[in-house]
C-alpha positions in Angstrom: 110.5 220.1 -46.3 109.0 220.5 -42.8 109.1 216.7 -42.4 112.8 216.7 -43.6 113.7 219.5 -41.1 111.9 217.7 -38.1 113.8 214.6 -39.0 117.2 216.2 -39.2 116.4 218.1 -35.7 115.8 214.7 -34.2 118.9 213.2 -35.6 121.0 216.0 -34.1 119.3 215.8 -30.6 119.7 212.0 -30.7 123.3 212.3 -31.6 124.0 214.8 -28.7 122.2 212.7 -26.2 124.8 210.0 -26.8 127.4 212.3 -25.4 128.0 212.7 -21.7 127.8 215.9 -19.7 130.2 216.2 -16.7 131.5 218.9 -14.4 135.1 219.9 -14.6 136.5 219.8 -10.9 139.1 222.4 -11.9 137.0 224.9 -13.6 133.5 224.1 -12.1 132.0 224.3 -15.6 129.7 221.7 -17.3 131.0 220.5 -20.4 129.9 218.2 -23.1 132.4 215.1 -23.2 132.8 213.1 -26.2 136.1 211.9 -24.9 136.6 210.0 -21.7 139.8 210.5 -19.5 140.8 207.1 -20.7 140.5 208.4 -24.4 142.8 211.3 -23.4 145.2 209.3 -21.9 145.5 206.9 -24.9 145.8 210.0 -27.2 148.6 211.4 -25.1 150.5 208.1 -24.9 150.4 207.9 -28.7 151.2 211.6 -29.5 154.0 212.0 -26.7 156.8 210.1 -28.4 156.0 211.8 -31.9 156.2 215.3 -30.3 159.4 214.6 -28.6 161.0 213.4 -31.8 159.6 216.4 -33.8 161.5 218.7 -31.4 164.8 217.2 -31.2 164.3 214.3 -28.8 164.7 214.6 -24.9 167.6 216.9 -23.4 170.2 214.3 -22.1 170.9 216.0 -18.8 169.7 214.2 -15.8 170.2 216.9 -13.4 168.2 219.2 -15.4 165.5 216.7 -16.3 165.2 215.6 -12.6 164.9 219.3 -11.5 162.3 220.1 -13.9 160.4 217.0 -13.1 160.2 217.8 -9.3 159.1 221.3 -9.8 156.4 220.0 -12.2 155.2 217.3 -9.8 155.0 219.7 -7.0 152.8 221.8 -8.9 150.6 218.8 -10.1 149.9 217.7 -6.6 148.2 221.2 -6.1 145.5 220.5 -9.0 142.2 219.2 -8.8 143.0 215.9 -10.4 144.7 213.8 -7.8 144.5 210.7 -10.0 145.8 212.3 -13.0 149.3 211.2 -13.7 151.7 214.0 -14.9 155.0 213.7 -16.6 157.4 216.6 -17.5 159.9 216.6 -20.4 162.6 218.8 -21.4 163.0 218.9 -25.3 166.3 219.3 -27.0 165.3 222.3 -29.0 166.3 225.9 -29.1 162.9 227.0 -29.9 161.2 228.9 -27.1 158.2 226.7 -26.6 156.0 224.7 -24.2 153.3 222.3 -24.9 150.6 220.2 -23.0 149.1 216.9 -24.3 146.0 215.0 -23.1 146.9 212.5 -20.4 149.2 214.8 -18.3 152.1 215.2 -20.8 153.9 218.5 -20.2 157.0 219.7 -22.5 159.2 222.6 -22.0 162.0 223.2 -24.5 165.6 223.8 -23.7 165.4 227.2 -25.3 162.6 228.1 -22.7 164.6 227.2 -19.8 167.5 229.2 -21.1 165.2 232.4 -21.3 163.7 232.0 -17.7 165.5 233.5 -14.8 164.1 231.9 -11.8 162.4 228.5 -10.5 159.2 230.7 -10.1 159.1 231.7 -13.7 159.6 228.2 -15.2 157.0 227.0 -12.6 154.5 229.7 -14.0 155.2 228.2 -17.4 154.5 224.7 -16.2 151.5 225.7 -14.2 149.9 227.2 -17.1 150.4 223.8 -19.2 149.1 222.0 -16.3 145.9 224.3 -16.4 145.3 223.4 -19.9 145.3 219.7 -19.0 143.1 220.0 -15.8 140.7 222.2 -17.7 140.4 219.5 -20.5 141.2 222.1 -23.2 142.5 219.3 -25.6 139.5 217.5 -24.9 137.2 220.5 -25.7 139.0 220.9 -29.0 138.5 217.5 -29.8 134.8 217.5 -28.7 134.3 220.4 -31.0 136.2 218.8 -34.0 134.1 215.7 -33.5 130.9 217.7 -33.1 131.8 219.6 -36.3 132.4 216.5 -38.1 129.1 215.0 -36.8 127.3 218.1 -37.7 129.0 218.1 -41.3 127.8 214.4 -41.7 124.2 215.4 -40.7 124.2 218.8 -42.7 125.5 216.8 -45.6 122.3 214.6 -45.4 120.0 217.7 -45.1 121.7 220.4 -47.2 124.0 218.4 -49.6 127.6 219.4 -50.5 127.3 222.9 -49.2 126.6 221.7 -45.9 129.4 219.4 -45.8 131.9 222.1 -46.7 130.5 224.2 -43.9 130.8 221.5 -41.4 134.5 220.7 -42.5 135.4 224.4 -42.3 134.2 224.4 -38.7 136.1 221.3 -37.8 139.4 222.7 -39.1 138.8 225.8 -37.1 138.8 224.1 -33.8 142.3 222.3 -34.7 143.8 225.8 -34.3 145.7 226.8 -31.3 144.0 227.7 -28.0 141.4 230.4 -27.8 141.8 233.6 -25.9 139.2 232.1 -23.3 141.2 229.1 -22.9 144.6 230.9 -22.4 143.0 233.1 -19.9 141.6 230.0 -18.0 145.0 228.4 -18.1 146.4 231.4 -16.7 143.9 231.4 -13.9 144.5 228.0 -13.1 148.2 228.4 -13.3 148.0 231.2 -10.8 146.0 229.1 -8.4 148.6 226.3 -8.6 151.4 228.7 -8.1 150.0 230.0 -5.0 149.0 226.7 -3.7 152.7 225.6 -4.2 153.9 229.0 -2.6 155.5 230.6 -5.7 155.7 234.2 -6.4 152.9 234.6 -9.0 154.2 237.9 -10.5 156.8 235.5 -12.1 154.4 234.5 -14.6 154.1 238.0 -15.8 158.0 238.5 -15.7 158.4 235.6 -18.0 155.9 237.0 -20.5 157.7 240.3 -20.6 160.9 238.3 -21.4 159.1 236.5 -24.1 158.0 239.5 -25.8 161.5 241.0 -25.5 162.9 237.7 -27.0 160.2 237.9 -29.9 161.3 241.5 -30.8 164.9 240.7 -30.7 164.6 237.7 -32.9 162.5 239.6 -35.3 165.1 242.5 -35.5 168.1 239.9 -36.0 166.0 238.3 -38.9 165.2 241.7 -40.4 161.6 241.4 -39.8 159.0 243.6 -38.5 158.8 244.0 -34.7 156.4 241.4 -33.0 157.0 238.7 -35.8 157.0 235.2 -34.6 157.9 231.9 -35.9 155.0 229.4 -36.3 156.8 227.2 -33.7 157.4 230.0 -31.3 155.4 229.9 -28.0 154.0 233.6 -28.9 152.4 231.7 -31.7 151.1 228.8 -30.1 150.1 230.8 -26.7 149.0 234.1 -28.0 148.8 235.5 -24.5 149.0 239.3 -23.6 150.5 241.0 -20.5 147.3 242.6 -19.5 145.5 239.2 -19.7 148.0 237.6 -17.5 147.8 240.4 -15.0 144.0 240.2 -14.9 144.3 236.5 -14.3 146.7 237.1 -11.4 144.0 239.6 -9.9 140.9 237.4 -10.5 142.3 234.0 -9.9 141.2 232.2 -6.6 143.5 231.1 -4.0 143.0 233.8 -1.2 145.5 236.2 0.1 149.0 236.7 -1.5 151.5 234.1 -0.6 153.6 235.0 2.4 157.3 234.9 1.7 156.7 233.6 -1.7 159.4 231.2 -3.5 161.3 232.7 -6.3 164.3 230.2 -6.4 166.4 232.4 -8.7 169.8 231.3 -7.6 168.9 227.6 -7.4 167.4 227.8 -10.9 170.5 229.6 -12.5 172.9 227.0 -10.9 170.9 224.1 -12.3 171.0 225.4 -15.8 174.7 226.5 -15.8 176.3 224.5 -18.6 173.0 223.8 -20.4 173.6 223.8 -24.2 172.5 227.0 -25.9 171.1 227.4 -29.4 171.7 224.5 -31.7 172.8 221.0 -30.6 175.5 219.0 -32.3 172.9 216.6 -33.7 171.3 219.4 -35.4 174.5 221.4 -36.6 175.6 224.9 -35.7 175.1 228.4 -37.1 178.6 230.3 -36.6 178.1 233.6 -38.3 178.2 233.0 -42.1 179.2 229.4 -41.6 177.0 226.3 -41.0 178.9 223.3 -39.5 177.4 220.0 -38.7 179.9 218.1 -36.6 177.6 214.9 -36.4 177.4 214.4 -40.1 180.7 216.0 -40.5 180.2 218.7 -43.2 180.3 222.5 -43.5 179.6 225.4 -45.8 179.4 229.2 -45.8 177.0 231.6 -47.1 177.9 235.0 -48.4 178.0 238.2 -46.5 174.7 239.9 -46.1 172.8 236.4 -45.7 171.3 235.6 -42.4 171.6 231.8 -41.7 168.8 230.0 -39.7 169.0 226.3 -38.7 165.4 224.6 -38.9 164.4 221.1 -37.9 164.3 220.0 -41.7 166.4 222.3 -43.5 168.8 225.2 -43.3 167.8 228.6 -44.5 169.6 231.8 -45.5 167.7 235.0 -46.1 169.5 237.4 -48.4 169.1 240.9 -49.8 166.1 241.8 -52.0 164.2 238.4 -51.4 167.2 236.2 -52.3 167.7 233.3 -50.4 169.5 229.9 -50.0 167.9 226.5 -48.9 170.2 223.5 -47.8 169.0 220.0 -46.8 170.3 216.3 -46.9 168.4 213.6 -48.4 168.5 210.1 -49.6 169.7 209.4 -53.1 169.6 206.5 -55.3 172.8 205.2 -57.3 173.7 207.0 -60.3 174.9 210.3 -61.4 174.0 213.6 -60.0 172.8 214.8 -63.2 170.5 211.9 -63.5 169.3 212.5 -59.9 168.4 216.1 -60.6 166.6 215.1 -64.0 164.8 211.9 -62.8 164.4 212.2 -58.9 164.7 215.8 -57.5 163.1 217.8 -60.4 161.3 214.9 -62.0 158.5 216.3 -64.2 159.9 219.9 -64.2 161.5 221.3 -67.3 164.9 222.1 -66.0 166.9 221.6 -69.1 170.1 219.6 -69.1 172.2 219.7 -65.7 175.9 220.3 -65.8 178.2 217.7 -64.1 180.8 219.5 -61.7 183.1 218.2 -59.0 183.0 220.0 -55.5 185.9 219.1 -53.2 186.2 215.7 -54.7 182.6 214.9 -54.7 180.5 214.3 -57.7 177.9 217.0 -58.2 175.6 218.4 -60.6 173.8 221.9 -61.1 171.1 223.5 -63.3 169.4 226.9 -63.4 165.8 227.6 -64.4 163.8 230.8 -64.4 160.4 230.3 -62.5 157.3 231.7 -64.1 156.2 235.2 -62.9 153.6 235.1 -60.0 152.7 237.7 -57.4 156.2 238.3 -56.4 157.8 238.3 -60.0 159.8 235.7 -61.7 163.0 234.1 -59.9 166.0 232.5 -61.0 166.4 229.2 -59.3 169.7 227.3 -59.1 169.9 223.7 -58.0 173.0 222.0 -56.8 173.1 218.2 -56.0 176.2 216.8 -54.2 176.9 213.0 -53.8 177.9 213.1 -50.0 178.1 209.2 -49.7 176.7 206.3 -51.3 173.2 206.8 -49.9 173.1 210.6 -49.2 172.9 213.7 -51.2 173.5 217.4 -50.2 171.0 219.8 -51.9 171.5 223.3 -52.4 168.9 225.8 -53.9 169.7 229.5 -54.8 166.7 231.9 -55.3 167.4 235.3 -56.8 165.6 238.0 -58.7 166.7 238.0 -62.4 168.0 241.4 -62.1 170.3 240.4 -59.1 171.6 237.0 -60.3 174.5 238.2 -62.1 175.7 240.4 -59.1 175.4 237.5 -56.7 176.7 234.8 -59.1 180.4 234.9 -57.8 179.3 234.9 -54.0 176.9 232.0 -54.6 179.5 230.1 -56.6 181.8 230.5 -53.6 179.0 228.9 -51.2 178.5 226.1 -53.6 182.4 225.2 -53.6 182.6 226.0 -49.8 180.6 222.7 -49.0 183.3 220.2 -47.8 183.5 217.2 -45.5 185.2 217.5 -42.1 187.8 215.4 -40.6 187.0 213.6 -37.1 189.5 216.2 -35.5 187.8 219.1 -37.1 184.3 217.8 -36.2 185.3 216.9 -32.4 186.6 220.5 -32.2 183.3 222.1 -32.8 181.5 222.5 -29.5 178.1 223.8 -28.7 177.4 227.1 -27.1 176.5 227.0 -23.3 174.7 229.0 -20.8 177.4 230.0 -18.1 176.1 231.4 -14.8 178.6 234.0 -13.3 178.5 236.1 -10.2 178.6 239.9 -10.9 182.1 241.3 -9.5 182.4 244.8 -8.0 182.9 247.3 -10.9 181.2 244.9 -13.5 178.5 246.5 -15.5 175.9 245.5 -18.1 178.1 246.4 -20.9 181.3 244.7 -19.5 179.3 241.4 -19.1 177.6 241.6 -22.4 181.0 242.0 -24.1 181.7 238.4 -22.9 178.7 237.0 -24.9 179.8 234.6 -27.7 178.2 236.6 -30.4 179.4 238.8 -33.3 176.5 241.3 -33.0 173.9 242.7 -30.7 175.7 241.5 -27.6 174.1 244.0 -25.2 170.6 243.4 -26.5 171.1 239.5 -26.3 172.5 239.9 -22.7 169.6 242.1 -21.6 166.9 239.9 -23.0 168.5 236.6 -21.6 168.6 238.1 -18.1 165.2 239.7 -18.1 166.5 243.1 -17.7 164.0 245.8 -18.4 164.6 249.2 -19.7 167.8 250.6 -18.1 167.9 248.2 -15.5 171.5 247.3 -14.3 173.2 244.7 -12.4 174.5 244.5 -8.6 177.7 242.9 -7.2 177.1 239.4 -6.1 174.0 238.9 -8.5 174.1 235.8 -10.6 173.5 236.4 -14.2 173.8 234.3 -17.5 176.2 234.9 -20.4 176.5 232.6 -23.5 180.0 231.1 -24.1 181.6 228.8 -26.7 182.4 225.4 -25.4 182.9 224.4 -21.6 181.2 226.8 -19.3 183.6 225.9 -16.4 182.8 225.4 -12.7 179.4 226.8 -11.5 179.5 229.9 -9.3 179.7 229.1 -5.5 
């Protein structure tokens, strides 16, 4: 046993000696490096286009993309990596998020731009992401993952299957989001870069406060507990707290506070005037109880009391007492829709014989099955397949508790038969919502401006969050503010 352990220790030591130890110029830390800068660049080059595709592609607005690129490059030039090439991409996604990849790829979403209220705020977000790159946090996660993989192999030799399982568990842990220490370090570096570029560093904390308010509002709209976040939301991928950001601002290097720091509120708001807000035409729109997809040219409506949410891969509607609706488009082979449900969609499941129906001239089929009881109890599940064209099928899934199925039956039946194709004229008439930047006139108030928001509910709350207004903070004549409008945003303010 002693000889075995000695051999095991020698193998570990030998493996670690193969790795290099370098000093990071941004953090001053010595770090074990299993990945070279060239390796990081190659990974970034490979992952960048996949991430862009996952989040709706690039936002096609040259003025906005050039502006964000210029702000990012100004910050990048203040970093400790003069040879590192950085690129800054605006994602065509309403999700509020930002990402950094190895190789200097920084991404900010259109939804995040809509929430920011100054150039300094968006610079704070990008400076934080640049900090993740210069601190080589992605490389550290990779090093830990590879180290865990290497260790799991060695442990597997010395301890058998149990050691292999321990190693794999350790490896999966390091594939999670950034650690608290890494987030604090990225904040500290971000403050440093903001100061060097001449920005107001307080904007980093201001934007985080807006993020918190946005998270609380979204949770309230969805009927979820306060503070609930989506797995794709920035609050989930960057679990930062206001006190930690303020501590970074206090402790970060950079000398005395910037004299006459840049804020850039008005220039920033003018740049995002007219920007698409919420869903894009390529993803379809939620309009109250209706979902409209002008690009694919179809629409349907969900019952009152159901909250529609447009996800990347599907449309969801959360209803009362745990009921729900799921909608998606998919590929379908030739043949009847009854055959499609039995042999393709629900293949292998005991769903019984589907019923053939016709929905607004389209062949369709439906079947209902009761799921087995589990921790949440049994559920009635109705499947509806609609032949949209020769190659595509529209699929609806209704989920209800058995005791509520009968009471919701007519409403869900109406949803089924509300699915229809749109004419070219109808599709062209559907326009996205946009950010309109307006100048506050004498006599206008938060309430009167909020009344102009293109929403059916929570107009005042939405206006306050969108403009970063805290507590009972009001507006002043001459101030630029954002509202959301349907269709054309008009001319920008002078």
